[in-house]
N, C-alpha and C positions, 0 to 999 in steps of 0.2 A: 040212854040203859045204862042202869048202875051195875057195876059188878061187883058183883056179892062177896062177902068172906071165904067162901070155899075155894070163889076160883082164883082170889088173891092170896090165899092161902098153899094151894097147888102151886101155884106161880115159883112164891119162896121153895117149897121141897125141892121144885126142878132147879133152880139156879143155886141155890146156896147146899148144897149136899152136906149133910153133917146132923140138920134137921132131925129128929124124932119121926122117921116117918112109919114106922109101923107103928107106934102110937098115933100117929093122925089116922094110919086108914082103916085102924082100926077100929076108931070110936064110930058111933050111932050118928051115922047123916041128919042132919037136918032138911024137911022136905021140903022148908022154902030155898034151899040154896041154889045157885042158879049155876050149867055149866049150857053155853051156847051152842045152837046145834045147826040152824036155821042162816040165810042166805044175810038174812034182814038183821037177825045178830052179828054176823061175822060183820057184815058194813060196819055196824056201829061200832065194835069192837077199833076199827081203823079208824073210824070218826072223833074214837077219845083223844080230839088232841092233848089235852095235858100229859099222858101217858107218850103216845104215838109220836109226837113233834119237837123232843126234846132233847138236845144233844149235849157228849161232855160238853166239861167248861177248863178242864184241870190246863188244856191244852193252849187255850186262848190266855190262859193266869200267866202260865210259863215260859207264851212269847216276849215279843218287844214292841210293841205296839204302842205301849202306855207306863207310867209309872205310878209309885205311889207315895203319900206324905208318911213320914217315918210311925209318928202317931197312930193312923186310920192302918196303918199294913199291924201294927202291934194288937188290935183289937180282933183282928179277922179269926177266925176259927184257925185251926193249925193246918187242916189241908188246904186251905186257899192260900195260911200265910207261907207254911215250906213251899206247895208248886211256885208263888213268885221270886223265890231265892233257891230254889232247885237245890232245895235241901234232897240228902240222899234217904233220910225216911222218911217220907210225902206225908204217911198216916201217923207216926208215932205214939202207935199201939191201938187208934180209936178202931173202933166195933159196930156193928148195927148197918144202916145204911148208908152205902158209900153209894149217892146218886151215879154217879160219872163211869158204874160199874152198874149198880143195879136196873138203872133205867132204860140204858140199851139191851139187858137181857132181858127185862120186862115187857119191850119189843119185839125182842126173840121169840120168846114164851108167849105172846098174841098171834106172834104170823103162824109160830106151830101150831098153835090150838086148832090155828084158821085150816090150812094148812091139812091136816089130820080130819076134820072136817065137813071140809068139799068131799075127800074119799067118799063120804056118804053119802052125801046130796046128790041123786040120779041127775045127768045132765039132758036136758030137752031142747028143743027148738026155743019156746018159750025162757028160757034163763041160760040162754048157753053167755050170752055175751055177759051177763052179770058176773056168771060165774067165772066165768075169765078174767073178766075184770079186777074181780075179789083175788084170785087164786096169786095172781099179777101183781096183786099190790101187796100182797102178804109176803114174797119174795124180795120184792124191793125193799117192805117194811126191813123185812129178814138180813137182807144183804147191805143197805142204810146202817143197819145197831152195829153188825160186824164190822164194817168201816172204822166208824166210827171209835168203838172200842178198841181197833188196831190202832188207829193213829196215837194211842195214849197210854199203851199198853204190853204194845208188842215192839218190837224194834225197826225199822225200816226196812222194807222191802229190797232182798237180793236173793237171783236166781244161783245164786253160785252155791255148789252144795259146801264147800267148804265154808262158808259163812251163814249156814243155817242152823236158825237158830230158834226159840218154842216165840210161835203166836199166842191164838187167843185160843178159850175152847169154841169149840164148833158146835152148836148143840141143836140139833135137826130134830129134835122128838120133846115133847110136854110131858113125856114120863116121867113121874118123880122119880123112877130108881136109874135113867140113863146116867151112868159116868160121868164126869165134869173131867177129860184130859185136854193136856194144850196140843193144838195142832202145828205142824210145823208153819214156817212163815209162810212158802211159796202155797200150804195147803191151807191155809187160810186166804192169801188174796185169788186162789183158784175159784175158791166155794165160791167167794164174795161177786166174780164175776159169772160163772156159770150162773147163779141164781137172778141177775139181772140181765144177762142175756135171755132165758127162758122168760124172765114176764115183762123184757121190752118185745116179746112176740104176743104175751096176752093183754097187757094195755091197750089202754085207747090212744088213736093218734092225736087226740086231743088236748091238750092243755085245757083244765075244766076251768071256764070262765069266774065259776065261783068259790066251788072248794078246792084251793091251792095248797090245801092240807092234802089233799089225794096224789097219788102217784099218777103218770102217765107216761108214754112212750117217750115223748123229748125228755121227760126225767129222768128215765132209765137211761137212755143213751148218755144224757148231760150227767151224770154220775157214774156210770162205765168212762166220759171222759174225764172224769175228775180221781180216780181209781186209775187209770191207768195211766194219767202224768204222775201221779207219786209212785209207780213203780219204774217208771223213766222207761214207756212203752212207747215213744212217741207217735207212731204209725198208726199203732192202737187207736190211742186219745185223739189224735188229729178223726182217723175213721168216723168215733163215735162222735164229736165235738161238732165234723162236720152234718152226721144223720141226724142230731139235736138241731141245730138251726136249718137244715132244708124244712124241715117239721114246724119249728118256732123259731121267729127270729126277732122278736120286735126289741126297739132301743128307746128309752127315755130320753127325749130332749131334754137335759135340767137347766136350760132358759125358760121351761115350763112349772118349772118347781121352787116353790116358794122357800127360802128361802132361811125367811123368816122366823120359821115353825121348828118346835122342838121336836117333832113328829113330821117330815115334811114327806115323806112316802105311805100315800094307802095299802093297804096288806092286799090290793088287788094291781097292785100296781101293772103295768103292760111286760114287764121282766121276769120277774117272778114267777116262774117255774115249779116248783116243788119251794114251801112253804116249814121253815123248821126253826128251831132258837134256842139260846144255851140255854140251859140250866141255871135256876134263878141263884142268883149269887148276890153277895151286898156290893160286890165289887162294881163288875159291870152293870149298872145300870143307867146309865147314859145320862144326862144332864140333872137329873136328879139326886145322881151323888156328886159331891163337889171332889170326890177323890181319886177320882179313875181320870190321872191328866193325861194328853195324848201326848205320844213321843214328840222332841219338840224337833229331833230330824225329818222324820214323818212329816209335820205339820208344811214346817219351812218348806218342802219340795214340790210343794204346788205352786203353778207359775201364777200371777197377775189374773192373765183372764179364765185361768181355771176353775167354774164354780166348783168344785166338788168340796175342795177345802169350809167353803164355808156352808155347805150344805150337808157334808157328815158330818163336822164341829161345830160346838159356837161356846162364847164363854160363858159357866157358870152364873147365874143372877147376882147370888152375891160374892163371889169369892173371884171369878172374873180367870176362872182357868178354865184352861180349855179342855172340852171333856166334847166325847162320841152324841153325838144328835142319835136321834129316834130311825129307825133302818127300815129293810123293805117290811119287817115284821109291822108296821102301821104303828107302832108305838116304843114304849123303853126297850122290852125286848128286843135284845139284840141279834139279826138275821144271819141263819147260819145254813138257808137252804141252798137250793139251787136257782140258778141265775142267767138273762143270755147272756151276760155284761162277762163275768165268767165262764163263761163256754165260749166267746168270740177270740177271748184272753188265753184260753188252751191249746182252742185252734190256732194262733195267732206263733204262737211259743214254740207248740211242735212242727209249725211250717219252719220256723227259722231254724230250729235243730236238727231239721231235716232238710236244708237248702234251696228251700227256696222262699230268696228275703223278700220278693216283690209280693205274691200270698201273704207274708204275716204282716207284711206293714198295710198292706191294703185292709187289713182285719182287724188293727191296730187304729188306725186311720179317720177306720167307718164306727169304731166304736168312741174315741175320741173327739171325733166331732160334735158327736152330741153332748159332750161336756163343760166343751167350752162357749164360751162367752157369743153370741151370734156374731160371724163372720171376721173373726179375730183368728181364729184356729187355722193354722200355718201346718199342711202333712209333712209328717215325718221324714227324711230318708236317712237312710244307711250307705257307706261302704260297699262293705261286704254283712254277711252274715252274722259274726262276733258281735258289729254293733246294732245290727238287730235283735237280737238278743237282749243284748244289754237294753237297747230301749223297753223292749217288752218289759222284760224284767222286773225295767225301774214301775211303771204304768203299771201292772199288774197290784206290787207294792201302796200303790198310792189307789186303786181303784177296791180293793177287794180287804180295806183292813178288819177287825174288828166283825170277820163270816167266822172265825175258826178257822182257817189256810193257815193263815202265817206260820205256824207248830210244823205244820205239815212240810210247807216251807221252805223253813228254816234245816229240815232233817233230812229232807233229798237232796239242798243243795250241798248242805255240809257232808254229804254221803261220802263226796269223790274230794273234788278240788277245790270245793266254795272254802273260806279260812274267819267265815261271821263270829264272831266273840260276843255271847251276851254278856252285861253288867247292867246290875245293880248297885246303886249308892245308900244304903240307909244308917242317919245315926254315926254317918265319919266310917264305918264299914263297907267293904267292896268286897261283892260275890258277884263272880264270874263262871260264866258256862263256857268249857271251851267249844270248838267245831268235835264230833265226833262221840263226847264225850256219854257213858254211859246211862247218865240222868237224863239221854233223850228218849228215854222208855222208864215212864214210870214204875213202880212198883207195884202190883198187885195188892187189893185192898187187903188186909193182915186176917179176915174172917174166910174169904175165900182160899186160901192156901194153909189155914187150918183145918178147917172143915174136908178138903180135896187133896190133899198131899199133892199139892201141884207146884213144879219147881217153881221157883222166884226169880223174875228179872235179876242179873248179878248186879252186885256194885263193888 
């Protein structure tokens, strides 16, 4: 289904306040323009993969999975260039479509259109299961978009009242006249969690065998586990990771994966619960771009019989630089969705943090035996919970690079007692991001603050 001009313009009016709404609304409508209103049309909106299944990339550009040569960095657009070195003014006055903000809020707008439209469709025995699945999918999409925006443009979660800061705008209506205002950080996460819990009760229990861009109950549980982990709510994260794995727990034996391929995984691989990928960028395009060079410390961290280094990474055919390879998307775009390996690691980490070392190591070893060359893996042991946690976090780093998770991990690790310092070296200059620096929260795009008068993030 083609989404027509009116629908897109309404999105712009709804998401970017300050446009000339009166002039637009008083214009004579074109009878060919279209607003979706049926279950078939709502499903088509949700299946609009180029819109609904992209996630922000600025956090990954700011993280420590890779480095760039100076000559390549110099040619990037300003927002990518500045994000890479944590420049205070990320956008340097850029206006127009800032995809890391507009893309997720477009998803929110579509979700709100669907949620409002469903109220006008009568539920009956013939359509109830589909109606519920569409509502659940819309709630999931809205929560996923809100969460992804919050990882870039809101401070790291804290429930402490004295540390309460501004979160993100929680647009809950498709109406063009609803003002955009920033919720607090606790309010932001509360809405994300509530949407996902409601979605889980409505979505089908099976992961779609073909349409992995469609959400499911395991996907809602997996995302709840990810969200609660980012909040340091370990009991809840463990609960939802366990709920997910009870419904879907498939792992890929990496001995069956052809490491010689640039795209070694199929899009419908057994571990994928929900498909999404980064917004397109010239930086993160795997082996098709020689200049995204995997961090040497990360690359050297894999043991000799660990298959992940040769499956995740490979030398560029011309330069020989170690680049990321195709991921669970089945191609060059890098995977940011939900998969069982992440869920096992969430459950393992939370078990270690809540005093259940045996369960934590059992989950970790269940995953890793599928990652090492056959008959070479020796299960990890640990003398205490602290050592178990250290091992699990090390393996999380090695299992989930280039997934859009590292930036959130750095934010949560550094929130309290960790002291991870990020460094970039370019043309003789050293750029540094200390722990708990204000630059771990990027500035809102200039158009957003100018048109809405929302408070900007501090510097």
